[in-house]
C-alpha positions as CSV (number, residue, x, y, z in Angstrom):
1,X,-38.9,-35.5,9.9
2,X,-35.8,-36.5,12.3
3,X,-32.4,-35.3,10.7
4,X,-29.9,-37.9,10.0
5,X,-26.3,-38.1,9.7
6,X,-24.5,-35.0,10.3
7,X,-27.5,-32.9,10.2
8,X,-28.6,-34.3,13.6
9,X,-25.6,-33.4,15.5
10,X,-26.0,-29.7,14.2
11,X,-28.1,-26.9,14.8
12,X,-31.2,-26.1,12.5
13,X,-29.6,-23.8,9.5
14,X,-26.1,-25.4,9.1
15,X,-24.9,-26.4,5.6
16,X,-22.5,-29.4,5.5
17,X,-20.5,-29.7,1.9
18,X,-18.2,-33.0,1.8
19,X,-16.1,-35.0,-0.7
20,X,-13.9,-33.7,-3.6
21,X,-16.8,-32.6,-5.9
22,X,-18.4,-30.8,-3.1
23,X,-15.7,-29.1,-1.2
24,X,-12.6,-29.2,-3.0
25,X,-13.3,-28.8,-6.4
26,X,-15.9,-25.8,-5.2
27,X,-13.1,-23.9,-3.4
28,X,-10.5,-24.2,-6.4
29,X,-13.3,-22.9,-9.0
30,X,-14.2,-19.9,-6.2
31,X,-10.3,-19.3,-6.3
32,X,-9.7,-19.6,-9.6
33,X,-12.4,-16.9,-10.8
34,X,-11.0,-14.5,-8.3
35,X,-7.2,-15.1,-10.0
36,X,-9.1,-14.4,-13.6
37,X,-10.1,-11.0,-12.3
38,X,-6.3,-10.0,-11.1
39,X,-4.7,-11.8,-13.9
40,X,-5.8,-9.5,-16.6
41,X,-3.8,-6.4,-14.7
42,X,-0.5,-8.0,-14.1
43,X,2.2,-6.4,-15.5
44,X,2.9,-3.0,-17.4
45,X,-0.2,-3.5,-20.0
46,X,-2.2,-5.0,-17.3
47,X,-5.6,-3.7,-17.8
48,X,-7.9,-1.2,-15.0
49,X,-10.7,-2.6,-12.6
50,X,-13.6,-0.1,-12.6
51,X,-14.5,-1.2,-8.7
52,X,-17.6,0.7,-6.8
53,X,-17.2,0.2,-3.5
54,X,-20.4,-0.3,-0.9
55,X,-20.0,3.4,-0.1
56,X,-20.2,4.3,-3.8
57,X,-16.6,5.2,-4.0
58,X,-15.1,4.7,-7.6
59,X,-11.9,2.9,-8.0
60,X,-10.1,2.6,-11.4
61,X,-7.0,0.4,-11.1
62,X,-4.7,-2.4,-11.9
63,X,-3.4,-2.8,-8.3
64,X,-4.6,-6.0,-7.1
65,X,-4.2,-5.0,-3.2
66,X,-6.2,-2.7,-3.9
67,X,-9.1,-4.3,-6.4
68,X,-9.3,-7.5,-3.6
69,X,-9.6,-5.1,-0.5
70,X,-12.7,-3.5,-2.2
71,X,-14.2,-6.3,-3.5
72,X,-15.4,-7.6,0.0
73,X,-15.2,-11.1,-1.2
74,X,-17.3,-13.8,1.0
75,X,-16.3,-17.1,-0.3
76,X,-14.0,-18.6,2.5
77,X,-11.4,-20.3,0.1
78,X,-11.0,-17.4,-2.1
79,X,-10.4,-15.2,1.3
80,X,-7.4,-17.4,2.0
81,X,-5.7,-15.9,-1.3
82,X,-7.0,-12.6,-0.1
83,X,-5.1,-12.9,3.1
84,X,-1.9,-14.1,1.5
85,X,-2.1,-10.8,-1.0
86,X,-2.2,-8.7,1.8
87,X,0.4,-10.7,4.0
88,X,2.6,-9.9,0.5
89,X,1.5,-6.0,0.7
90,X,2.4,-5.6,4.3
91,X,5.8,-7.9,3.8
92,X,7.0,-6.2,0.4
93,X,4.3,-3.9,-0.6
94,X,4.4,-5.1,-3.9
95,X,3.5,-8.2,-5.9
96,X,-0.1,-8.8,-4.3
97,X,-1.1,-9.8,-8.1
98,X,1.7,-12.2,-8.7
99,X,0.4,-14.2,-5.5
100,X,-2.9,-14.3,-6.1
101,X,-2.7,-15.2,-9.9
102,X,-0.2,-17.7,-9.1
103,X,-2.0,-19.5,-6.0
104,X,-5.1,-19.5,-8.9
105,X,-3.0,-20.9,-11.1
106,X,-1.6,-24.0,-9.1
107,X,-5.2,-24.4,-7.7
108,X,-6.4,-24.8,-11.2
109,X,-3.3,-27.3,-12.0
110,X,-4.3,-29.0,-8.8
111,X,-8.1,-29.1,-10.1
112,X,-6.8,-31.3,-13.2
113,X,-4.7,-33.7,-11.1
114,X,-7.6,-34.7,-8.8
115,X,-9.7,-35.0,-11.9
116,X,-7.4,-37.4,-12.9
117,X,-7.4,-39.6,-9.9
118,X,-4.8,-38.0,-7.5
119,X,-5.4,-37.7,-4.0
120,X,-5.0,-33.8,-2.6
121,X,-2.6,-35.2,-0.2
122,X,0.1,-36.3,-2.9
123,X,-0.6,-33.1,-4.6
124,X,0.2,-31.1,-1.4
125,X,3.3,-33.1,-1.1
126,X,4.5,-32.5,-4.7
127,X,4.0,-28.7,-4.3
128,X,5.8,-28.3,-0.7
129,X,9.0,-30.4,-2.5
130,X,8.5,-28.1,-5.6
131,X,8.7,-24.6,-3.5
132,X,11.8,-25.9,-1.5
133,X,13.6,-26.4,-4.7
134,X,12.1,-23.2,-6.3
135,X,13.7,-21.4,-3.4
136,X,17.0,-22.9,-4.1
137,X,16.8,-22.4,-7.5
138,X,15.8,-18.7,-7.0
139,X,18.7,-18.4,-4.8
140,X,21.1,-19.2,-7.8
141,X,19.2,-16.6,-10.4
142,X,20.1,-13.8,-8.4
143,X,22.4,-11.3,-10.3
144,X,25.9,-11.4,-9.0
145,X,26.9,-8.3,-7.6
146,X,23.7,-7.1,-6.3
147,X,23.8,-8.1,-3.0
148,X,26.4,-5.1,-2.2
149,X,24.3,-1.9,-3.2
150,X,24.7,1.8,-1.8
151,X,21.1,2.6,-1.0
152,X,21.5,6.5,-1.2
153,X,22.9,5.9,-4.7
154,X,19.9,7.5,-7.0
155,X,20.8,5.2,-10.2
156,X,21.3,2.1,-8.4
157,X,17.9,2.6,-6.6
158,X,15.9,4.0,-9.8
159,X,17.2,0.7,-11.8
160,X,15.7,-1.8,-8.9
161,X,12.6,0.4,-8.8
162,X,11.9,0.4,-12.3
163,X,9.9,-3.0,-12.7
164,X,7.8,-2.3,-10.1
165,X,6.5,1.3,-10.7
166,X,5.9,0.3,-14.4
167,X,3.7,-2.0,-13.8
168,X,1.6,0.7,-12.4
169,X,2.3,3.4,-14.8
170,X,4.2,2.0,-17.5
171,X,5.7,4.8,-20.0
172,X,5.9,7.2,-17.0
173,X,8.1,4.9,-14.6
174,X,10.9,7.4,-15.4
175,X,9.4,10.5,-13.8
176,X,7.9,8.9,-11.0
177,X,11.0,6.6,-10.1
178,X,13.1,9.8,-10.3
179,X,10.7,11.6,-7.9
180,X,10.6,8.5,-5.4
181,X,14.2,8.0,-5.3
182,X,14.7,11.4,-4.5
183,X,12.3,11.5,-1.9
184,X,13.3,8.4,-0.1
185,X,17.1,9.3,0.0
186,X,16.4,12.2,1.4
187,X,14.6,10.9,4.5
188,X,17.0,7.8,4.7
189,X,18.4,7.3,8.0
190,X,22.1,6.2,8.8
191,X,21.0,2.6,9.5
192,X,18.7,1.9,6.5
193,X,17.4,-1.0,7.7
194,X,15.2,1.3,9.8
195,X,13.7,3.2,7.0
196,X,10.3,4.2,7.7
197,X,7.7,4.5,4.7
198,X,5.7,6.9,6.5
199,X,8.0,9.4,6.1
200,X,7.4,9.9,2.7
201,X,4.4,11.6,2.0
202,X,2.2,12.1,-0.9
203,X,-0.1,15.9,-1.6
204,X,-2.3,15.0,-4.2
205,X,-3.3,18.6,-5.9
206,X,-6.0,18.9,-9.0
207,X,-4.3,20.3,-12.3
208,X,-1.7,20.0,-14.4
209,X,0.1,16.7,-15.2
210,X,2.8,14.4,-14.0
211,X,5.6,16.5,-15.2
212,X,4.3,19.3,-12.8
213,X,5.0,17.0,-10.0
214,X,7.9,17.9,-7.3
215,X,9.5,17.1,-4.0
216,X,9.2,19.4,-1.2
217,X,11.6,18.6,1.5
218,X,9.4,18.8,4.3
219,X,5.7,18.8,4.5
220,X,2.7,20.4,2.5
221,X,-0.3,20.9,4.1
222,X,-3.4,21.0,2.4
223,X,-4.8,23.8,4.7
224,X,-4.4,27.9,4.8
225,X,-2.8,29.7,7.9
226,X,-5.4,31.3,10.2
227,X,-4.8,35.1,10.2
228,X,-3.2,37.2,8.4
229,X,0.6,36.4,8.5
230,X,1.3,34.0,5.8
231,X,5.1,33.1,5.5
232,X,8.2,33.0,8.1
233,X,11.7,32.4,7.5
234,X,14.1,30.4,9.6
235,X,11.4,30.4,12.4
236,X,11.0,28.4,15.9
237,X,8.0,26.7,16.1
238,X,5.5,25.8,19.3
239,X,3.2,22.9,18.8
240,X,-0.4,22.8,21.1
241,X,-2.3,19.8,21.1
242,X,-4.9,20.9,22.6
243,X,-5.7,23.9,21.0
244,X,-4.9,27.8,21.3
245,X,-7.4,29.3,22.9
246,X,-8.4,30.8,26.7
247,X,-8.1,27.7,28.9
248,X,-11.2,25.9,30.8
249,X,-10.7,25.2,34.4
250,X,-10.6,21.7,35.9
251,X,-13.4,22.6,38.3
252,X,-16.7,23.9,37.3
253,X,-18.0,26.4,39.1
254,X,-20.7,29.6,38.8
255,X,-19.7,33.2,39.1
256,X,-22.3,36.0,40.1
257,X,-22.2,39.0,38.9
258,X,-24.0,42.0,40.4
259,X,-22.5,44.9,38.2
260,X,-21.4,45.6,34.7
261,X,-18.2,47.5,35.9
262,X,-17.7,43.2,37.9
263,X,-18.3,41.8,34.2
264,X,-15.8,44.3,32.5
265,X,-13.4,43.4,35.2
266,X,-14.1,39.8,34.7
267,X,-13.8,40.0,31.0
268,X,-10.5,42.1,31.0
269,X,-9.2,39.5,33.6
270,X,-10.0,36.9,30.9
271,X,-8.3,38.8,27.9
272,X,-4.9,39.6,30.6
273,X,-4.8,35.9,30.9
274,X,-4.7,35.0,27.4
275,X,-2.1,37.7,26.5
276,X,0.3,36.9,29.2
277,X,0.1,33.2,27.8
278,X,0.5,34.1,23.9
279,X,3.1,36.9,25.4
280,X,5.2,34.0,27.0
281,X,5.3,31.8,24.3
282,X,6.5,35.0,21.8
283,X,9.1,35.5,24.4
284,X,10.3,32.0,24.2
285,X,11.8,32.8,20.8
286,X,8.3,31.2,18.9
287,X,7.4,32.7,15.5
288,X,5.1,30.1,14.7
289,X,2.7,28.3,16.5
290,X,0.6,24.9,15.5
291,X,-2.5,24.2,17.1
292,X,-3.8,20.4,16.9
293,X,-7.4,22.4,18.0
294,X,-9.7,25.3,17.8
295,X,-8.2,28.5,17.6
296,X,-9.6,31.7,19.6
297,X,-10.5,34.8,18.4
298,X,-9.1,36.4,21.4
299,X,-5.6,34.2,21.2
300,X,-5.4,35.0,17.6
301,X,-5.8,38.7,17.9
302,X,-3.0,38.4,20.2
303,X,-0.8,36.4,17.9
304,X,-1.4,38.7,15.3
305,X,0.0,41.5,17.6
306,X,2.8,39.5,18.7
307,X,3.5,38.9,15.0
308,X,3.1,35.2,15.2
309,X,2.0,32.6,12.4
310,X,-1.0,30.5,13.2
311,X,-1.4,27.1,11.8
312,X,-4.5,24.6,12.3
313,X,-3.8,21.0,12.1
314,X,-6.8,18.8,12.9
315,X,-5.6,15.5,12.2
316,X,-3.4,14.2,15.1
317,X,-1.5,12.0,12.5
318,X,-0.7,14.9,10.5
319,X,0.3,16.9,14.1
320,X,2.4,14.0,15.0
321,X,4.7,14.2,11.4
322,X,4.8,17.7,12.0
323,X,6.4,17.5,14.9
324,X,8.7,15.3,13.3
325,X,9.7,17.3,10.3
326,X,10.2,20.4,12.8
327,X,11.5,18.4,15.4
328,X,9.3,19.6,18.2
329,X,7.8,18.3,21.4
330,X,3.5,18.7,21.3
331,X,2.2,20.3,24.6
332,X,-1.4,19.6,25.7
333,X,-2.4,23.3,26.6
334,X,-1.2,26.3,25.9
335,X,2.0,27.6,28.1
336,X,5.6,28.9,27.8
337,X,7.6,25.8,25.8
338,X,11.0,25.3,27.2
339,X,13.5,26.0,24.2
340,X,14.2,22.1,24.1
341,X,10.7,21.5,23.4
342,X,10.5,24.2,20.3
343,X,10.9,22.8,16.9
344,X,12.6,24.9,13.7
345,X,11.7,24.8,10.1
346,X,13.6,27.0,7.3
347,X,10.7,28.4,5.9
348,X,6.6,28.3,6.5
349,X,4.7,29.6,3.7
350,X,1.4,29.5,2.2
351,X,1.5,29.3,-1.3
352,X,-1.0,28.2,-4.6
353,X,-0.4,25.3,-6.4
354,X,-2.9,24.5,-9.1
355,X,-5.3,26.6,-7.6
356,X,-5.1,24.9,-4.0
357,X,-3.8,26.9,-1.1
358,X,-1.7,25.0,0.7
359,X,0.9,25.6,3.5
360,X,4.6,24.3,3.0
361,X,6.9,23.7,5.7
362,X,10.5,23.5,4.6
363,X,13.3,21.9,6.1
364,X,16.7,21.4,4.1
365,X,19.4,21.1,6.6
366,X,18.3,19.5,10.6
367,X,15.4,17.8,10.7
368,X,14.6,16.8,7.3
369,X,12.8,13.3,8.6
370,X,9.8,13.7,6.3
371,X,9.9,14.9,2.4
372,X,6.2,14.6,0.4
373,X,5.9,14.3,-3.3
374,X,3.5,16.8,-4.8
375,X,1.4,15.0,-7.5
376,X,-0.2,17.0,-10.0
377,X,-3.0,15.4,-12.1
378,X,-6.1,15.9,-14.0
379,X,-8.6,13.9,-12.4
380,X,-8.9,12.3,-8.8
381,X,-8.7,8.6,-10.3
382,X,-5.5,9.5,-11.9
383,X,-4.2,10.8,-9.2
384,X,-4.7,7.9,-6.9
385,X,-3.3,5.7,-9.2
386,X,-0.2,7.9,-9.6
387,X,-0.1,7.5,-5.5
388,X,-0.2,3.8,-5.7
389,X,2.8,3.7,-8.3
390,X,4.2,6.0,-5.6
391,X,3.8,3.6,-2.5
392,X,4.8,0.7,-4.5
393,X,8.1,2.6,-5.3
394,X,8.5,3.6,-2.0
395,X,7.6,0.0,-0.4
396,X,10.1,-1.2,-3.1
397,X,12.8,1.0,-1.4
398,X,11.9,-0.2,2.0
399,X,12.8,-3.6,0.5
400,X,15.7,-3.3,-1.1
401,X,17.1,-1.6,1.9
402,X,17.4,-4.8,3.7
403,X,17.9,-7.0,0.9
404,X,18.9,-5.4,-2.7
405,X,19.4,-8.7,-4.4
406,X,17.7,-8.9,-8.0
407,X,16.7,-11.4,-10.1
408,X,16.0,-11.0,-14.2
409,X,12.2,-9.7,-14.4
410,X,10.3,-9.6,-17.8
411,X,9.3,-13.6,-17.0
412,X,12.5,-14.4,-17.6
413,X,13.0,-15.8,-14.1
414,X,9.7,-17.9,-14.4
415,X,10.6,-19.3,-17.3
416,X,14.1,-20.7,-15.9
417,X,12.1,-21.8,-13.1
418,X,9.8,-23.9,-15.2
419,X,12.6,-25.5,-17.0
420,X,14.7,-26.4,-13.8
421,X,11.6,-28.0,-12.0
422,X,10.5,-30.1,-15.0
423,X,14.3,-31.5,-15.1
424,X,13.5,-32.1,-11.4
425,X,10.3,-33.7,-11.5
426,X,11.3,-36.0,-14.2
427,X,14.1,-37.3,-12.0
428,X,11.8,-37.8,-9.0
429,X,9.4,-40.7,-8.7
430,X,6.1,-41.3,-7.2
431,X,2.9,-39.9,-7.7
432,X,3.5,-36.4,-6.2
433,X,6.2,-35.8,-9.2
434,X,3.1,-35.3,-11.2
435,X,2.4,-32.6,-8.8
436,X,5.7,-31.3,-9.5
437,X,5.4,-31.1,-12.9
438,X,2.3,-29.0,-12.5
439,X,3.6,-26.8,-10.5
440,X,6.4,-26.2,-13.1
441,X,3.7,-25.8,-15.7
442,X,2.0,-23.1,-13.3
443,X,5.1,-20.6,-14.1
444,X,4.0,-20.5,-18.0
445,X,1.0,-18.1,-16.9
446,X,3.3,-15.4,-16.3
447,X,4.8,-15.3,-19.7
448,X,1.2,-16.1,-21.2
449,X,-0.7,-13.2,-19.3
450,X,2.5,-10.9,-20.2
451,X,1.8,-11.5,-23.8
452,X,-2.0,-11.6,-23.9
453,X,-2.3,-8.2,-22.0
454,X,0.1,-6.9,-24.2
455,X,-1.7,-8.4,-27.4
456,X,1.1,-10.6,-28.5
457,X,1.3,-14.2,-29.7
458,X,1.5,-16.1,-26.3
459,X,2.5,-19.7,-27.6
460,X,4.9,-18.0,-30.2
461,X,6.8,-16.0,-27.2
462,X,6.6,-19.0,-24.8
463,X,8.1,-21.1,-27.3
464,X,10.7,-18.6,-28.0
465,X,11.5,-18.0,-24.4
466,X,12.0,-21.8,-24.0
467,X,14.3,-22.3,-26.8
468,X,16.6,-19.4,-25.5
469,X,16.6,-20.6,-21.8
470,X,17.2,-24.5,-23.1
471,X,20.4,-22.8,-24.6
472,X,21.8,-21.6,-21.4
473,X,20.5,-17.8,-21.8
474,X,18.8,-17.5,-18.7
475,X,18.4,-13.6,-18.5
476,X,16.1,-14.1,-21.7
477,X,12.7,-12.2,-20.9
478,X,9.9,-10.3,-23.2
479,X,10.4,-6.8,-24.5
480,X,7.0,-5.8,-24.6
481,X,7.4,-2.5,-26.3
482,X,8.8,-4.6,-29.2
483,X,6.9,-7.9,-29.0
484,X,9.6,-10.0,-28.8
485,X,12.3,-11.5,-26.6
486,X,15.3,-9.7,-25.3
487,X,17.8,-10.3,-22.8
488,X,17.0,-8.4,-19.7
489,X,20.5,-6.7,-19.5
490,X,19.2,-4.5,-22.3
491,X,15.9,-4.0,-21.5
492,X,16.8,-3.1,-17.8
493,X,13.8,-5.0,-16.1
494,X,15.0,-6.3,-12.9
495,X,12.9,-7.6,-10.0
496,X,13.8,-7.7,-6.2
497,X,14.9,-11.1,-4.9
498,X,12.8,-10.4,-2.2
499,X,9.4,-9.7,-3.6
500,X,9.7,-13.0,-6.2
501,X,10.4,-14.8,-3.1
502,X,7.8,-14.3,-0.6
503,X,5.0,-14.0,-3.3
504,X,5.7,-17.9,-4.6
505,X,6.1,-18.6,-0.7
506,X,2.9,-17.3,-0.1
507,X,1.1,-18.6,-3.0
508,X,2.2,-22.1,-2.4
509,X,1.2,-21.9,1.4
510,X,-2.7,-20.8,0.3
511,X,-2.9,-23.0,-2.2
512,X,-2.1,-25.6,-0.1
513,X,-4.0,-24.7,2.8
514,X,-7.1,-24.6,0.1
515,X,-6.5,-28.3,-1.0
516,X,-6.6,-29.5,2.8
517,X,-9.9,-28.7,3.1
518,X,-12.2,-31.8,2.7
519,X,-15.0,-30.5,4.5
520,X,-17.3,-26.9,4.8
521,X,-19.5,-26.6,7.3
522,X,-21.5,-23.1,7.4
523,X,-23.5,-22.0,10.2
524,X,-26.4,-20.2,9.4
525,X,-25.7,-16.5,9.5
526,X,-26.8,-14.3,12.8
527,X,-29.0,-11.8,13.2
528,X,-32.7,-11.1,11.4
529,X,-33.1,-11.1,7.6
530,X,-31.1,-9.6,5.2
531,X,-31.7,-6.0,4.7
532,X,-32.7,-5.9,1.3
533,X,-35.3,-8.9,2.2
534,X,-36.6,-6.6,5.3
535,X,-36.8,-3.5,3.1
536,X,-38.8,-5.4,0.3
537,X,-40.9,-7.1,3.2
538,X,-41.6,-3.6,4.4
539,X,-42.6,-2.2,1.3
540,X,-44.9,-5.2,0.7
541,X,-46.6,-4.3,4.0
542,X,-47.2,-0.8,3.0
543,X,-48.7,-1.6,-0.3
544,X,-51.2,-3.7,1.7
C-alpha cells in the first residue's frame, strides 16, 4: 500500500506524532514523571533513591544530578530537563533538583491550561513575562549587607554554606561545613574569583565515622611508597612523568655479544649509567623522587643507596595535582633536574588510617594550593554521599566568591515570589495572565514538598506561610525540626541568590522549550536488532 501524508515523504520506519494530544501532552507527561522522581529527594528530609546503573554499580543518594545522570533517560523531552539540570550543576554545582522539579511543575500547570483551551504560545508569553518579573522580585529579596563578604571569614562561609550541605546531609551539616570551609579558605587565591574547585580534593577511607574526618594541607595518595624509605621531612622533590628506569634509546638495534666477559661489561655499563642518573638527581638536592611510570629494580636499588624516597603515581591527573602541591615541574625522562624545577614539601610520610596505607604530602607554608578532606565512613555508599555533600559545599564556596548575595531559604523566598506574582498576574490583562497565575502557583510545590518529605501537614504549613507573608514578614519559612513556620533569621537557613536565580531561569527555559514542540518525528534506530532481541533469537536458534 502506498503511504500517504507525511509518511510518503520520509523513509520507512519513521514515526510522526503531531498535535496537542500526541506531542505536547505526551512530552509534558514524560517531564512530569521525571520531576516526580526527583521531587521526593528535595530538601533536608529528601528521600534517597537506589539506582543500579548499566555497569551494575549501586548508587544510594538524594542528589538529583547523580540520579538523572545514572538513569540514562531516553525520552527527548525529559532529556531537555536533564540538560537544564546539568547546566545548573556546571554553573553553580547545586540546585539541580530545584531546576528539574520546578520545570516539571511548570509543565504540569501548562498541561492544565492547554486542556482548558489556552494555546501553548499564550502560555509561553505568560511564562516569559513571569520569569522577568521573578528576577526583579528576587533582587528585592536579597538580604541587605550580604553583597559585601570576606570569603576568608569562616563564620560567614559556613553561614552561607549550611543550607546547601544540609540538603544532602541533614544533621551533619555543622561538621561538614566546618571541614569544607577550612579546606576552601586554605586554597583560596588572592583574587577569590579565580578559586578552583579542583584544588579541594576528597580522600574516602573506610572505617571510623564522620567525626574522625580531618583536613590535610596538601595531598593524600592512596598508595604506599616504593622501597623501604617511608618518611622525609623538609624535602625537595623531583618529578619524572616517564618513569624511573633504564632509559631505552630512541633507535632500535641488535647487539652481538661474543663472550661472557662482554655480557658482563654490557650489564656493568647499564648499571653505571643508572647509578650516574640517580646520583645526579641526589646531587641536585632532591630527597624524594615521584614517578609517573614504572620504577625499575636497579633504579630503586640506587635510590635506596642514596637515601632517596620513591613514590609512584600512575594517574596523570594526580601527578599534575602533586606538582601543583609541591610546586614542581615534571620531567619526561630521568635526568638531572634544574634547581628551579624541583618542588618542596614540608613532610611526606606513609601513614595508616583505618587499616588503609596512604602517603600524605603536607605543605603548611608556600605551595599550599591543594588541600584534602579525608572522609571516614562505614560503607562506600555513605562515603560517596558524604563526598557529594562536600562537593556541594565547595561549589557553593566558588559561587559565593563570585556573588555572595543571599536570599531567605526554607521556602520563604518561593512563597513571597508566589504572592507577588499573583498580584502582578491580577493586574495584567489578556490570556497570558492565566499563565502568569499558574507560574505563581508553581512556586507552592517547594513548601509543599518540604512539608511532605518531613511528614508535616502541607496545607496547614502553606496557609500559615501565606498569612505571615501577607502581613509583611518576607522572611517567614518552614522550620522542619519543629514542624512550624519560623523566621529564617532564627533558623539561619539562607540560600545563595545565584543558585536560586539560575535554577529558576533554567527551569523556565526548559519548560518553554518543551511547550514549543508541536511535532515529534522519530527515525528508526540505526544498527541491527536490539541486543536482547538478538540474544533471544540466538537462543531460539540453538534450541532448534
